[in-house]
C-alpha positions in Angstrom: -42.4 -22.3 47.5 -43.3 -24.2 44.4 -41.4 -26.8 42.3 -41.4 -29.0 39.3 -42.7 -31.5 41.2 -45.6 -29.7 42.9 -46.4 -28.1 39.8 -46.7 -31.3 37.6 -48.8 -33.1 40.9 -51.4 -29.8 40.5 -54.2 -30.8 38.4 -53.7 -29.8 34.6 -56.0 -27.1 34.2 -53.9 -24.8 36.9 -50.5 -25.9 35.3 -50.8 -23.4 32.4 -51.7 -20.6 35.5 -48.5 -21.8 37.4 -46.1 -21.7 34.3 -47.0 -18.5 32.8 -47.2 -16.8 36.5 -43.6 -18.2 36.8 -42.3 -16.9 33.5 -43.9 -13.4 33.9 -42.3 -13.3 37.2 -38.4 -14.4 35.6 -39.0 -11.9 32.9 -40.0 -9.4 35.6 -36.2 -10.3 37.3 -34.4 -10.0 34.3 -35.6 -7.1 32.4 -37.2 -4.7 34.7 -34.8 -4.8 37.4 -32.8 -2.2 35.8 -34.0 1.4 35.4 -33.6 4.4 32.7 -33.2 8.0 34.2 -33.0 10.9 32.1 -31.5 14.0 33.9 -29.8 17.4 33.2 -26.6 19.4 35.2 -27.8 22.6 35.3 -25.1 25.8 34.6 -24.0 27.3 38.1 -23.2 30.7 35.5 -26.1 30.6 33.0 -29.4 29.1 33.5 -30.5 29.9 30.1 -27.8 28.3 28.3 -28.8 24.8 26.7 -27.2 22.0 28.8 -27.0 18.3 27.1 -29.9 15.8 28.6 -27.9 12.6 30.2 -29.0 9.2 31.1 -28.2 6.9 33.7 -28.9 3.5 34.3 -29.0 1.6 37.2 -29.5 -2.2 38.5 -29.4 -2.5 41.8 -27.3 -0.6 44.4 -23.8 -0.9 42.9 -24.4 -1.1 39.3 -24.8 2.5 37.0 -23.8 3.6 33.5 -24.1 6.9 32.3 -24.5 8.0 28.8 -24.5 11.6 27.6 -26.7 12.1 24.6 -26.6 14.8 21.5 -30.2 16.0 23.1 -29.8 19.7 24.6 -32.5 21.8 26.1 -32.6 25.3 28.6 -32.8 24.0 32.4 -36.0 26.2 32.9 -37.9 24.3 30.3 -36.8 20.8 31.9 -39.2 18.9 33.5 -37.1 16.9 36.2 -39.3 14.5 37.2 -41.6 13.7 33.8 -38.2 14.0 32.2 -39.3 15.8 29.4 -40.6 19.3 28.4 -42.6 21.1 30.5 -46.0 20.9 29.7 -47.1 24.1 30.1 -43.7 26.2 29.3 -43.7 28.0 25.5 -42.3 25.7 23.0 -42.6 24.9 19.5 -45.3 21.6 19.0 -43.3 19.9 16.8 -40.0 20.3 18.2 -41.6 19.1 21.7 -42.5 15.6 19.9 -39.3 15.1 18.2 -37.4 15.7 21.5 -39.8 14.3 23.6 -40.3 11.1 21.6 -36.2 11.0 21.3 -35.7 10.8 25.2 -38.4 7.9 25.2 -36.4 6.3 22.3 -32.8 6.7 23.6 -34.2 5.1 26.9 -35.6 2.1 25.4 -32.3 1.6 23.5 -30.2 1.9 26.7 -32.5 -0.9 28.3 -32.3 -3.1 25.0 -28.9 -2.6 24.9 -28.5 -3.5 28.7 -31.0 -6.9 28.3 -28.6 -7.7 25.5 -24.8 -7.1 27.2 -25.6 -7.5 30.5 -23.3 -6.7 33.3 -20.4 -6.5 31.0 -21.4 -3.2 29.7 -19.4 0.1 30.7 -20.2 3.2 30.2 -18.1 3.6 27.5 -19.3 0.5 25.4 -22.9 1.5 26.4 -21.9 5.0 24.3 -20.9 2.7 21.3 -23.7 0.5 21.3 -26.1 3.4 21.1 -24.0 4.7 18.3 -24.0 1.5 16.4 -28.2 1.6 17.0 -28.4 5.2 15.5 -25.6 4.9 12.9 -25.5 1.6 11.5 -24.0 2.7 8.4 -20.6 3.7 10.1 -20.6 0.3 11.5 -21.2 -1.5 8.2 -18.3 -3.7 7.2 -19.1 -5.3 3.8 -16.7 -8.0 2.8 -13.5 -6.9 0.9 -12.4 -8.4 -2.0 -9.0 -9.9 -2.9 -8.7 -6.7 -4.8 -10.6 -3.9 -2.6 -7.8 -5.3 0.0 -4.7 -5.3 -2.1 -6.0 -1.7 -2.6 -6.2 -0.4 0.6 -2.9 -1.9 0.6 -1.0 0.3 -1.5 -3.0 3.5 0.0 -1.4 2.4 3.1 1.5 1.4 2.7 4.6 3.3 2.2 5.7 3.0 -1.1 7.0 5.4 -3.7 5.2 6.3 -6.5 7.9 3.6 -8.7 7.2 0.8 -6.9 3.2 1.4 -6.6 3.1 1.1 -10.3 5.2 -2.4 -10.2 2.8 -3.2 -7.8 0.5 -2.3 -10.2 2.2 -4.7 -12.6 1.2 -7.6 -10.5 -2.4 -6.8 -9.5 -3.3 -6.8 -12.9 -1.6 -10.3 -13.7 -3.5 -11.5 -10.6 -6.4 -10.3 -12.3 -6.0 -11.8 -15.7 -5.1 -15.2 -14.2 -8.5 -14.8 -11.8 -10.2 -14.3 -15.6 -8.3 -17.2 -17.3 -9.2 -19.8 -14.5 -12.9 -18.5 -14.7 -12.6 -18.9 -18.6 -10.9 -22.6 -18.7 -13.0 -24.6 -16.5 -13.7 -23.1 -12.9 -16.4 -20.5 -13.8 -16.9 -19.5 -10.0 -13.1 -19.0 -9.3 -12.0 -15.8 -7.2 -9.1 -14.8 -5.6 -9.5 -14.8 -1.9 -7.2 -13.6 0.9 -8.7 -16.3 3.3 -8.5 -19.1 1.1 -5.2 -18.5 -0.7 -2.8 -21.4 -0.7 0.8 -22.9 -2.0 -1.2 -24.9 -4.4 -2.9 -21.8 -5.9 0.2 -19.9 -5.9 2.3 -22.6 -7.8 -0.6 -22.1 -10.6 -0.5 -18.8 -10.5 3.3 -19.1 -11.2 3.0 -21.5 -13.8 0.7 -19.2 -15.0 3.0 -16.4 -15.4 5.4 -18.8 -17.4 2.8 -19.1 -20.0 1.0 -16.1 -19.8 3.0 -14.7 -23.4 1.4 -17.6 -25.3 -2.1 -17.2 -23.8 -2.3 -13.3 -25.8 -3.8 -14.1 -29.0 -6.0 -17.5 -27.7 -7.7 -15.3 -25.1 -7.7 -11.6 -26.4 -10.7 -10.9 -24.3 -8.9 -11.2 -21.1 -6.0 -8.5 -22.1 -8.8 -6.1 -23.2 -10.5 -6.7 -19.9 -7.2 -6.2 -18.1 -5.0 -4.3 -20.6 -1.2 -3.6 -20.6 0.9 -0.8 -22.4 2.8 -4.0 -24.4 2.2 -7.7 -24.9 3.2 -9.7 -22.5 6.7 -11.3 -22.9 8.5 -14.3 -21.6 9.3 -14.0 -18.0 12.3 -15.2 -16.5 12.7 -16.4 -12.9 13.8 -13.4 -11.6 11.0 -11.3 -12.4 9.1 -14.1 -11.1 10.6 -14.1 -8.0 9.7 -10.0 -8.1 6.2 -10.7 -8.5 5.9 -13.3 -5.5 8.6 -11.4 -3.1 5.7 -8.3 -3.6 2.8 -10.5 -2.9 4.1 -11.7 0.0 4.7 -8.3 1.2 1.4 -7.5 0.7 0.0 -10.8 2.2 2.0 -10.1 5.3 0.8 -6.7 5.6 -2.7 -8.5 5.2 -2.3 -10.6 8.3 -0.5 -7.6 10.6 -3.7 -5.5 9.9 -6.2 -8.4 10.4 -7.5 -8.8 7.3 -6.8 -12.6 7.6 -4.8 -14.9 9.4 -3.9 -16.9 6.2 -0.2 -16.6 5.4 0.1 -19.1 2.2 3.8 -18.1 2.2 4.5 -19.9 5.1 4.9 -23.2 3.0 5.8 -21.4 -0.3 9.5 -21.1 -1.3 10.6 -18.1 -3.3 14.3 -19.3 -4.8 17.0 -16.8 -4.6 17.4 -14.2 -7.7 20.5 -15.4 -9.7 22.3 -12.6 -11.7 25.4 -12.0 -13.8 28.5 -10.3 -13.9 27.9 -6.9 -14.0 28.6 -5.0 -17.2 29.2 -1.2 -18.1 30.8 1.0 -20.2 34.2 2.3 -19.3 35.2 5.9 -19.4 36.9 6.1 -22.7 33.9 4.5 -24.3 31.3 6.8 -22.6 33.7 9.7 -24.3 34.1 7.8 -27.6 30.2 7.8 -27.4 29.9 11.5 -26.3 32.8 12.9 -28.9 31.2 11.1 -31.8 30.0 13.4 -34.4 25.8 13.4 -34.3 25.1 16.2 -35.6 23.3 15.2 -38.6 20.3 13.4 -36.1 19.9 16.3 -33.4 17.2 14.3 -31.8 19.4 11.3 -31.4 22.6 14.1 -30.0 20.1 15.0 -27.2 19.7 11.9 -25.8 23.0 11.2 -26.0 23.7 14.2 -23.7 21.3 13.2 -21.8 22.5 9.4 -21.5 26.3 10.9 -20.7 24.9 13.1 -18.2 23.6 10.4 -16.9 26.7 8.2 -16.6 28.1 11.2 -15.0 25.7 11.4 -11.5 24.9 7.8 -11.5 20.7 8.3 -10.8 18.1 6.1 -11.6 16.1 7.2 -14.7 13.0 8.1 -12.7 14.8 10.4 -10.6 16.7 12.1 -13.8 13.2 12.6 -15.1 12.1 14.7 -12.4 15.3 16.9 -12.1 14.9 20.8 -12.8 17.3 23.3 -12.6 16.0 23.7 -8.7 17.9 20.6 -8.1 21.5 22.2 -9.0 22.6 23.9 -6.0 26.2 25.1 -5.6 27.3 22.8 -8.4 26.1 19.9 -7.8 23.0 18.2 -8.4 21.2 17.2 -4.8 17.7 15.4 -4.6 16.2 12.3 -2.6 15.9 9.1 -4.6 12.3 8.3 -5.4 13.1 4.4 -4.4 13.7 5.0 -1.0 12.4 8.4 -0.1 9.2 7.0 1.7 11.5 4.4 4.2 15.1 6.1 4.0 15.0 9.4 3.1 18.9 10.5 2.4 19.5 13.9 0.3 21.9 12.5 -2.4 24.7 15.0 -3.5 26.9 14.5 -6.6 29.5 17.2 -7.8 29.1 17.7 -11.3 32.4 18.0 -13.6 33.4 19.2 -16.6 31.6 17.4 -19.1 28.6 17.3 -16.6 28.3 21.5 -16.6 29.3 21.8 -20.4 25.9 19.2 -21.2 23.8 21.9 -18.9 24.8 24.8 -20.1 24.1 23.6 -23.8 20.7 23.1 -22.8 20.5 26.0 -20.6 17.3 27.4 -22.6 15.5 24.4 -22.7 11.7 25.6 -22.4 10.2 22.7 -20.7 10.3 23.3 -17.1 12.9 20.3 -16.9 16.5 20.1 -16.5 17.0 18.5 -20.0 15.1 17.9 -23.3 13.6 14.0 -22.0 11.3 12.3 -24.1 9.4 8.8 -23.2 11.4 6.3 -21.2 11.0 3.8 -23.5 11.5 6.2 -26.8 14.8 7.2 -24.9 15.1 3.4 -24.0 15.1 2.9 -28.3 17.7 6.2 -28.6 20.1 4.6 -26.3 20.1 1.5 -28.8 20.4 3.7 -32.0 23.2 5.8 -30.4 25.3 2.9 -29.6 25.1 1.3 -33.2 25.7 5.0 -34.8 28.9 5.1 -32.8 29.9 1.6 -33.1 29.8 0.2 -29.4 29.2 -2.9 -30.5 31.7 -4.9 -28.1 30.6 -8.3 -27.2 29.3 -8.9 -23.7 28.7 -11.8 -21.6 25.4 -11.8 -20.1 23.2 -13.7 -18.0 19.9 -14.9 -20.1 16.7 -14.3 -18.1 15.1 -17.2 -19.3 17.5 -20.0 -19.5 20.1 -18.8 -16.8 22.4 -19.6 -19.4 25.7 -17.4 -20.0 25.2 -16.1 -23.7 27.4 -13.4 -25.7 25.6 -10.3 -27.2 26.5 -7.1 -28.4 26.7 -4.0 -26.2 24.2 -2.0 -28.7 21.4 -4.7 -28.2 21.5 -4.5 -24.6 22.3 -0.8 -24.1 19.4 0.7 -21.8 19.1 3.5 -19.3 20.2 1.2 -16.3 23.5 1.0 -17.9 24.4 4.8 -17.3 23.8 4.0 -13.4 26.1 0.7 -13.8 29.0 3.1 -16.1 28.7 5.4 -12.8 29.3 2.9 -10.4 31.4 0.4 -12.0 34.3 3.0 -13.1 34.1 4.8 -9.4 34.5 1.4 -7.2 37.2 0.5 -9.8 39.2 3.8 -8.8 38.4 4.2 -5.0 37.3 0.7 -4.0 35.2 1.5 -1.0 31.5 0.8 -1.5 30.7 3.3 1.3 31.9 5.7 -0.8 30.8 4.7 -3.9 27.2 4.4 -2.4 27.4 7.8 -0.6 27.1 9.0 -4.4 24.6 6.2 -5.9 22.4 6.1 -3.3 22.5 3.1 -2.1 22.0 2.2 1.3 25.2 0.7 3.6 25.6 -3.2 2.8 22.9 -2.9 -0.1 22.8 -6.8 -2.1 21.9 -4.3 -5.1 25.1 -2.6 -4.8 27.1 -5.7 -5.5 26.1 -6.3 -8.4 27.6 -3.2 -9.8 30.8 -4.1 -8.6 33.3 -5.8 -11.1 35.9 -7.3 -9.3 38.4 -7.6 -12.4 41.6 -8.8 -12.8 43.5 -5.6 -12.3 41.9 -5.3 -8.9 42.8 -8.9 -8.0 46.5 -8.0 -8.9 46.4 -5.2 -6.6 45.1 -7.2 -3.8 47.4 -10.2 -4.3 50.5 -7.4 -4.4 49.7 -6.6 -0.8 50.7 -10.0 0.7 54.2 -9.5 -0.7 
């Protein structure tokens, strides 16, 4: 047996020949022991029915793999020895060339795959690897950008339409932040899910706090990524909400193997702080409803819609979806859009006399809606106007979202669509003092922290509690 010592003991003119012989022998041992055979399984019932061409890869006595191809042939036309179309059978010449060439190429593919993967290969893996060679476009995985992945998250994650719109605001803010960084010194800056760090998140936080001052200085950024209105100062709660949504996205990206990076492991989101809930009383609601607005019919319509919302306690996003079909046996029924994806519960709110009176007033509404709605933005403006006109201007203590300090504002300046929901929840809780009963009508989930913000534990309720100790 030759060894490296006797090879080098040979004269120089023989060494090259010996090394070449050893190399060829080794390659044959590695690559040419495996054989690939094409064969068919004939049909016992119909021999004129085309059958699939199969391939068998063997390497020694104990290793076999099988592959069923997309090629098919009538058994009588198959040459079992030559593994191709019989030479003397009637067959279209062009199709014969395509078929026989395809069989030979498939054999080569199988040998190439086996030489690369070795005995770790299985029949299932062989089929996958062949499909990769035949259809590489199916397995192309171009690098997704940060916003590509965010878009996939929105498409695959269960979110209501309202939540998707809220996420859209976050995505646009991130895009403007990226442009801002590129135009203020770092031209190559790109958000990347793999390199997103707590430091970048902190920098984005700073951007959110000053974005309202950048609109005039960098107008091209806001032309590239516009909003429906110019940016306004953001409070801590608003910023917290933005980062909570980004955190949800990052966790999804990790769970779906888009990245192993989760910057929120070391980035702290502060607690949201809310002031004491405020809402209009039943008497104030009735005062608004009974106020004569006949001189302003359009405002009168919106006043009636607001009072109706006060009587059913829904969110404005749900209110705007109501049609006459939502009225069922003297009550309004709906599934809250904010929770319908994760916790679809039908909310049923019986209609009282005032609510029925309003519905009857607009029974002939020509629109395909329950009431004559206008845009949400205009609705909010109309609410402030109707409060001002009706003289509902009592001072209210609220928490300033920017400074987090208590400030006093007149009710007509801070009235909005959500005040109707507060009116419903606050006044009901004041009467029954049972959050579970009230949440059954408002659609809040059991133990909701959001629901707790609507409860006003006023002085009269405290006195009643203390009397229970007597």
